[in-house]
C-alpha positions as CSV (number, residue, x, y, z in Angstrom):
1,M,-39.0,-82.3,155.9
2,N,-38.3,-85.6,157.7
3,E,-39.4,-87.6,154.7
4,G,-36.8,-90.3,153.8
5,V,-35.0,-90.0,157.2
6,Q,-33.7,-93.3,158.5
7,K,-34.7,-93.3,162.1
8,N,-32.3,-96.1,163.2
9,T,-29.2,-95.0,161.2
10,L,-27.2,-92.1,162.5
11,Y,-24.8,-89.8,160.7
12,V,-21.8,-89.1,162.9
13,G,-19.7,-86.2,161.6
14,G,-16.5,-84.6,162.9
15,L,-14.5,-87.8,163.4
16,A,-10.8,-87.5,164.1
17,E,-8.4,-89.3,161.8
18,E,-7.5,-91.9,164.4
19,V,-11.2,-93.1,164.8
20,N,-12.0,-96.3,162.9
21,E,-15.1,-98.4,162.8
22,Q,-14.1,-100.4,165.9
23,I,-13.7,-97.2,168.0
24,L,-16.9,-95.8,166.6
25,H,-18.7,-99.0,167.5
26,A,-17.3,-98.9,171.1
27,A,-18.4,-95.3,171.5
28,F,-22.0,-96.0,170.5
29,I,-22.6,-99.5,172.0
30,P,-23.6,-98.3,175.4
31,F,-26.9,-97.0,173.8
32,G,-28.1,-100.3,172.4
33,D,-27.4,-103.1,170.0
34,I,-25.6,-102.0,166.8
35,K,-26.4,-103.6,163.5
36,D,-23.7,-101.9,161.4
37,V,-21.0,-99.2,161.5
38,K,-19.5,-97.7,158.3
39,T,-16.9,-95.0,157.7
40,P,-16.8,-94.2,153.9
41,L,-13.3,-94.0,152.5
42,D,-11.9,-91.2,150.4
43,Q,-11.0,-92.9,147.1
44,A,-7.7,-90.9,146.8
45,T,-6.3,-91.2,150.3
46,Q,-8.0,-94.5,151.4
47,K,-8.8,-92.8,154.8
48,H,-12.2,-92.1,156.1
49,R,-13.8,-88.8,155.2
50,S,-14.3,-87.5,158.8
51,F,-17.8,-89.0,159.1
52,G,-19.5,-92.3,159.5
53,F,-22.8,-94.1,160.0
54,V,-24.0,-96.1,162.9
55,T,-27.1,-98.3,162.4
56,F,-28.9,-99.5,165.5
57,L,-31.4,-102.4,165.7
58,E,-33.9,-100.3,167.5
59,R,-35.1,-96.7,166.8
60,E,-35.2,-95.8,170.5
61,D,-31.5,-96.7,170.9
62,A,-30.6,-94.5,167.9
63,A,-32.6,-91.6,169.4
64,A,-30.8,-92.1,172.8
65,A,-27.4,-92.2,171.1
66,M,-28.2,-89.1,169.1
67,D,-29.4,-87.2,172.2
68,N,-26.3,-88.1,174.2
69,M,-23.6,-88.1,171.5
70,D,-24.4,-85.0,169.5
71,G,-21.9,-82.4,170.7
72,A,-19.9,-84.9,172.6
73,E,-16.1,-85.1,172.2
74,L,-14.2,-88.1,170.8
75,Y,-10.4,-88.1,170.3
76,G,-10.4,-84.3,170.8
77,R,-13.1,-83.6,168.2
78,V,-16.7,-82.5,168.7
79,L,-19.2,-84.9,167.1
80,T,-22.2,-84.0,165.1
81,V,-24.9,-86.7,165.3
82,N,-28.1,-86.6,163.3
83,Y,-30.4,-89.1,161.6
84,A,-29.0,-90.2,158.3
85,L,-30.6,-89.6,154.9
86,P,-30.9,-92.5,152.5
87,E,-28.0,-93.0,150.1
88,K,-30.0,-92.5,147.0
89,I,-30.6,-88.8,147.9
90,K,-26.9,-88.3,148.2
91,G,-25.9,-90.0,144.9
92,G,-26.1,-93.7,145.5
93,E,-23.1,-96.0,146.2
94,Q,-20.4,-93.8,144.8
95,G,-22.0,-90.6,145.9
96,W,-22.2,-87.4,143.9
97,A,-19.2,-85.9,145.7
98,A,-16.9,-88.6,144.3
99,K,-17.6,-87.6,140.7
100,P,-16.6,-84.5,138.7
101,I,-19.6,-82.3,137.8
102,W,-19.0,-82.7,134.1
103,E,-19.0,-86.6,134.2
104,D,-22.8,-86.7,133.7
105,A,-22.7,-84.3,130.7
106,D,-22.4,-87.0,128.1
107,T,-25.1,-89.2,129.5
108,W,-27.3,-86.1,130.0
109,F,-26.9,-85.2,126.3
110,E,-27.6,-88.9,125.3
111,R,-30.7,-89.0,127.4
112,Q,-31.9,-85.6,125.9
113,Q,-31.3,-87.0,122.3
114,Q,-33.1,-90.2,123.2
115,E,-36.0,-88.3,124.6
116,Q,-36.2,-86.1,121.5
117,E,-36.1,-89.1,119.3
118,M,-38.8,-90.8,121.3
119,Q,-41.0,-87.7,121.1
120,R,-40.4,-87.5,117.3
121,L,-41.4,-91.2,116.9
122,Q,-44.5,-90.7,119.0
123,A,-45.5,-87.7,116.9
124,E,-45.0,-89.7,113.7
125,Q,-47.0,-92.5,115.1
126,R,-49.8,-90.2,116.2
127,A,-49.8,-88.6,112.7
128,A,-49.9,-92.1,111.0
129,M,-52.8,-93.1,113.3
130,E,-54.7,-89.9,112.5
131,A,-54.2,-90.5,108.8
132,A,-55.4,-94.1,109.1
133,E,-58.4,-93.0,111.0
134,D,-59.2,-90.3,108.4
135,L,-58.9,-92.8,105.6
136,H,-61.1,-95.2,107.5
137,R,-63.7,-92.5,108.1
138,K,-63.7,-91.6,104.3
139,K,-64.0,-95.2,103.3
140,M,-66.9,-95.7,105.7
141,A,-68.6,-92.5,104.4
142,E,-68.1,-93.7,100.8
143,E,-69.6,-97.1,101.7
144,R,-72.6,-95.4,103.3
145,E,-73.0,-93.1,100.3
146,G,-72.9,-96.2,98.0
147,E,-75.5,-97.9,100.2
148,K,-77.6,-94.8,100.1
149,D,-77.4,-94.7,96.3
150,D,-78.4,-98.4,96.1
151,A,-81.3,-97.9,98.6
152,D,-82.5,-94.8,96.7
153,A,-82.6,-96.7,93.4
154,K,-84.5,-99.6,94.9
155,D,-87.1,-97.5,96.7
156,D,-87.5,-94.8,94.0
157,P,-89.8,-96.0,91.1
158,M,-88.5,-93.2,88.8
159,A,-84.9,-94.3,89.4
160,M,-85.9,-97.9,88.7
161,A,-87.6,-96.9,85.4
162,E,-84.6,-94.9,84.4
163,A,-82.3,-97.8,85.1
164,E,-84.5,-100.1,83.0
165,V,-84.5,-97.7,80.1
166,L,-80.7,-97.4,80.3
167,K,-80.4,-101.2,80.3
168,Q,-82.7,-101.5,77.2
169,N,-80.7,-98.8,75.4
170,A,-77.5,-100.5,76.2
171,G,-78.8,-103.9,75.0
172,A,-80.2,-102.5,71.7
């Protein structure tokens, strides 16, 4: 359940519109050295989206800040403070919330087509390899059969006599 949780980065939700990164930094600095403070902006309004992230240098400082600031009030709003999840879970740099749901449809179909084409090519390659192996097996069996026929003729006195008679008849 806690897999992927960043123990030194805190999610801070419920920020008032007036709160900026400097105010957020000042509110959390009493708990320890801060590495970074971010308040992601809404692309349309260029204002923060009522949440931010505070990254501490030490995990213990982050834990103390979370214990003390979760449920605290800042600029008249109650804060929610939790450990942050990694960005890749939420959609990377842009975030899945910033994109319309249908935006991925074209690339999804392209990936499906590529995957089907790859499976088709792999099936063709498997079939060609099986055909080549069958051909090789037949050729090897024929060679063994030919060797067996030659060996039979050399070891069998009757076969040798027959071959000699055929040679004489052919020469006469």
